[in-house]
N, C-alpha and C positions, 0 to 999 in steps of 0.2 A: 241414530247413530248415521253415519257418511255411510255409501256402498261396501266402499275402498275396506273402511274403519272394519263392517261386522263380516265382512271378507276375510280382512285379514284377524278376525280374533278367533273366528273356524279353521284357520289355517295355523296360526301362532298354535292351536291343542292339539293340533297332529302335529306341527314340530315334529317333523322328520328323520334329526338324527338328537332330538331331546335339545338341543340347542340354547333354544327358549326357555325347557329346564332346567340348565343349569346357569344362567342366567342370562343368557346372551338379549342383548336390546331391541324389544318389542318389534324392530323393525327388518330383523338380523333375514325372514322371509318374503319380506313388500318386494322384490321378484321373481315370484312363486304369484304373491297376490297377485295382482298387477298380467302376469299373463291368465287368471284367471274369467279378473275383471275382461280380460282381454271382450274374452271369448264365451264370457256369459251375456254381451253387450251385443256381439256378436249373432246370439244365441244359439253358441255354439257348446251347447253343456255334456251334451256325445263327448266330447277331446277335454274335460276334467280328469279323467278316471286319468287316459296314460298322463298329464301334463305331473298329474298325485305320485306317479309311478316314476317317470321319468326327472323328475326335481331330487333320486337323490342319485346320481349320476352326479348332482354340482357338486357333490360332497365327493365325492371317488368312492361312490356304490352302490354297484346296477340294482335299481329298482326291479331286473328281467331278469337278471341269478338270483332271486336269493332261495337259498337253502329250502332242500323240504320238510326240516322242520321248524322251521321260521315261516315257513305259505302261507300254513294260514292268521295266520297273528298279523302275520299285512297285507293280506285282502282283505279283513273283517278292522285293520285299522284308515283302509283303505278306501271301500266301503262303509265305512264309518261316518269320514268325514265329506266323500260321494254326496252319499244323503243328507248329511246337514248343508253341503252347499244344494242342492236338486231345492231343497225346503225353501232354503231362503230364495230360486233364484224363482219358485212359483208361487209362491205370499210374491216376492217383486212384480209378474208379471200376469199378476191374476185379472181379468175381464174385471169392468169397472160393468160393475147390476146397472 
């Protein structure tokens, strides 16, 4: 599987606004996928969480102003997605013995 498709799968599972779940095309979040890939190729994994949070802005909902009652769920979703991307990244960049 290509790097892009592997990250796309993770991003589409993340599905920030639930659009894939409502039937949007698989390429709905490709802009985010491309930004993530670019950062991973540049070894900027530390920027991935901010990309995930800030992506909500593209749909008119600030990822920085989540109501307190949704904050725990939101943070969990961000962390879970980040963890999946990190595992992919670490496996991809494993030193060869």
